[in-house]
C-alpha positions, 0 to 999 in steps of 0.5 A: 850208239849211246849219243844216238839214243840220248838224241832220240830221247831228247827229241821226244816231247814228253822228255822236253816237258819233263826236263822243263818241269824239273828245271822249274822245280829246281828254280822254285826250290832255289828261290824258296831256299833264298827266300827263307835265308832272307827271312831268317836274316830279316828276322834275326835283324829285327830281333836284334834291333828289338832286343837292343832297343829294349835293353837301351830303354831298360838301362835309360830307365834305371839310369834316370832312377838312379840320377833322380835318387842321388839328386833328390835324396840328401846324405842321411847323416853327417858326423863331426868330432868335437875337440873342446878347449878351455883355460886352465887354472893358474894352480893347474887343477880343474877348468877356469873357463867354459869348455868350447870348440869350433867345428868345421862342417865343410870347406865347400860352399854348402853341406846341407840340402836346401829345404830338407829339415835336419836334427842336430845332436851333441853326444857327450861321453862323460865318466860316472865320476863323483864330480859329474854326479854332483854336477847336476844339470848344465847347458849346452849351446851351439851357434851356427855360422856361415863362412864369414863368421855371421851367426845364423841360428843359436840354441841351448839345451840342458843336460845331465847324467842319468840317475842311478840309485846306489843299489843299481850301481852296486849290482851293475858294477858286480855284474859287469866286473869281469868285462871291466877288468878285461877292459871291454866296458867302462863306468861311463854314460853317453849323453845325447843332447838334441839342439835342433829338431827342424833346422832347414838350410838357407840357400843364401846363407849356408852353414859351414861352421858350428861353435859349441859351448858347455856352460859349466866349469866342472864337467868332465868329458871323455869325448864329444861328437856332433851328429847331423841327421836328415829328418826324412818325410814323404817320398824320401822316407819311402825311398830310404826305408823301402828302397827295392819297392821304390826302385821297382815303382820308379823304374816301371814308371820310367819305362811306362813314360819312355814307351809312351813318348816313343809310341806317340812320336812314332804315331806322329811320324807315320801320320806325317809321312802318310799325309805328305804322300797323300798330298803329293798324290793329289797334286800329281793327279791334279797336275795330270788332269790339267795337262790333259784337258789343256785349260785353266779353272777359274777359281777352285771348284768343289770336289763333287762339282769337279768330279761331275764335270770331269766325268760328263760324257758330253764334255767334248761336245760342250767344249767344241761348241764353246770353241765354235761360238768363240764368244768372249767373256762378258765384260760384266764378269771382269772385277767379280769376286772368286765366288761369282766366277765359280757360279758362272762356271758352273752355269755356263760351263768352262770358258777360256780365260782372257789373256 
């Protein structure tokens, strides 16, 4: 009974249309869901690709700035200890020669950056002994040499202890006596002697050794040190003293130029593809028109003239007349130039090319 009722319901026309509508609706819903899933996948892929390209461009910009910083910025300072040597007197007291020292700057071929000015100092740590106070002024000399021992440059400067009156020395000693007793400070002075104020390295003769000489036999020293400081100017000064601002400007500039190059390359490639497709379409249309008409053009007509000939309604009649006439080309046409042949075609129509 149920089977008969279902057959009767199926045979009704509105039931069939209803089932068809339901099936179409279901198919559309499935298609929409599939399209939505594909759109989500496509958007996810594009978003991931854009994020990956953005991260890559940012990291490339940072890497370029870091590479430029380490290639362009020199080492700010170099410190080398000075171990003085001298000849002792035979009685074993005092110096019988000037204190000298050979300072090795580097074992490599070059230490200083070419084109960068440097300041070279000698720091002497001298005790405030009666002998040093009575010494007065003395000379400190330095000779810059290459690996082979050839002298490149030499400078000598005067130095002495800073003067302090007896009253000031007494007050200083009383004030700092607790620290002196505990060993936190000493009665000494640090004398800084600037030997070179604007020294630039020569690429052909790089400095590797320095010979230091103190031209007095009565000096007393705790220690001596050579200091080499880079005298920064211009962009290097800004990059060293304002590193965050310089990094922001440098990375932003790299981002701008990378994006500009990427945009220009993309625009060039897209225009090249469009022009190639247009040329191919034009060649295809031209070949199809030649195959359809079944004749050859003598020379190359202008675009407006060729369009006028191809769109002429009476083109078939003109061709049939020319075929019936079967008049060969005039002998005067042979040997003419391309321009003359084109004018002949425009005046008399299209003729067969003699084989």
